[in-house]
C-alpha positions in Angstrom: 83.1 30.0 61.9 83.9 29.2 58.3 83.8 30.9 54.9 84.5 30.1 51.2 86.8 32.3 49.2 83.7 34.1 47.8 82.5 35.0 51.3 85.7 36.9 52.1 86.3 40.7 51.4 88.2 41.1 48.2 91.1 43.4 49.2 93.1 43.4 45.8 92.6 41.9 42.3 95.0 42.9 39.5 97.2 41.1 37.1 96.4 37.6 38.4 96.7 38.5 42.0 93.6 37.9 44.2 93.7 38.8 47.9 90.7 38.1 50.0 90.3 38.4 53.8 88.2 38.4 56.8 88.6 39.5 60.5 87.7 36.7 62.9 87.9 37.7 66.6 91.6 38.8 67.2 92.9 37.3 64.0 93.0 38.3 60.3 92.4 35.4 57.8 93.7 35.8 54.2 93.5 33.8 51.1 96.2 34.8 48.6 96.4 33.7 44.8 99.7 35.1 43.3 100.7 34.3 39.7 104.2 33.0 38.7 107.0 35.4 39.1 105.3 37.5 41.9 107.7 39.2 44.2 106.2 40.8 47.3 109.1 43.0 48.2 107.7 46.3 46.7 104.6 45.8 48.7 106.7 46.0 51.9 108.7 49.2 51.0 106.9 51.2 53.6 107.6 48.7 56.4 110.9 48.9 58.7 113.8 47.4 56.6 111.2 46.8 53.8 110.1 43.5 55.5 106.7 42.3 56.6 106.0 42.9 60.2 103.4 40.1 60.6 103.6 36.6 62.0 101.8 34.4 59.6 100.5 30.8 60.2 98.8 28.8 57.5 98.9 26.3 54.7 100.1 26.4 50.9 97.1 24.9 48.9 98.9 25.1 45.4 102.4 25.9 44.1 105.0 27.2 46.4 106.3 30.3 48.2 109.7 31.3 49.0 110.2 33.4 52.1 113.4 35.4 52.3 114.2 36.7 55.8 116.1 39.8 56.9 118.9 37.8 58.1 119.6 36.5 54.6 118.1 33.1 55.2 115.2 31.8 53.2 112.7 28.9 53.1 110.4 27.4 50.5 106.8 26.2 51.5 105.2 23.9 49.1 101.6 22.8 48.4 100.2 20.7 51.3 102.8 22.1 53.7 101.7 24.0 56.9 103.8 27.1 57.9 104.8 29.7 60.3 106.5 32.7 58.6 107.7 35.0 61.4 107.8 38.8 61.0 110.9 40.1 59.3 110.4 38.6 55.7 109.3 39.2 52.2 108.0 36.6 49.7 108.3 35.5 46.1 106.8 32.6 43.9 108.4 31.3 40.8 105.4 29.0 39.7 102.5 30.8 41.3 100.8 30.1 44.7 97.5 29.8 46.5 97.9 29.9 50.3 95.8 30.7 53.4 97.5 32.8 56.2 96.2 33.6 59.7 97.8 36.7 61.3 97.2 38.5 64.7 94.7 41.2 63.9 96.7 44.0 65.7 99.8 43.1 63.5 97.7 43.1 60.3 96.0 46.4 61.2 99.3 48.1 62.0 100.8 47.1 58.8 97.8 48.1 56.7 97.8 51.6 58.4 101.5 52.0 57.7 101.1 51.1 54.1 98.1 53.5 53.6 100.0 56.4 55.1 103.0 55.8 52.9 100.7 55.6 49.8 99.2 58.9 50.8 
């Protein structure tokens, strides 16, 4: 199975943010484009402790992404690097980023449902 970015479902487009995704078997695949200065913390406000509850595996294609964890540690993943960002994190980018992340579908669905319920 394969898809180009234009073949994925557009989940969100606003202010330079472009999030596209697909559901393949038991996995959620997402392609994320975030402009410089994006902080994802507000998106996770409805989650326990304000942190993402998903385990993400993927690659940063352009730019970099800094991942702060609930324990106070953080790491930065740069263009060309593969990653595993375990549950319990947020994210921010200073220069902008494009990355692809694969997340277990059950985790992604649970997060989406919780965020939708909080949004009303």
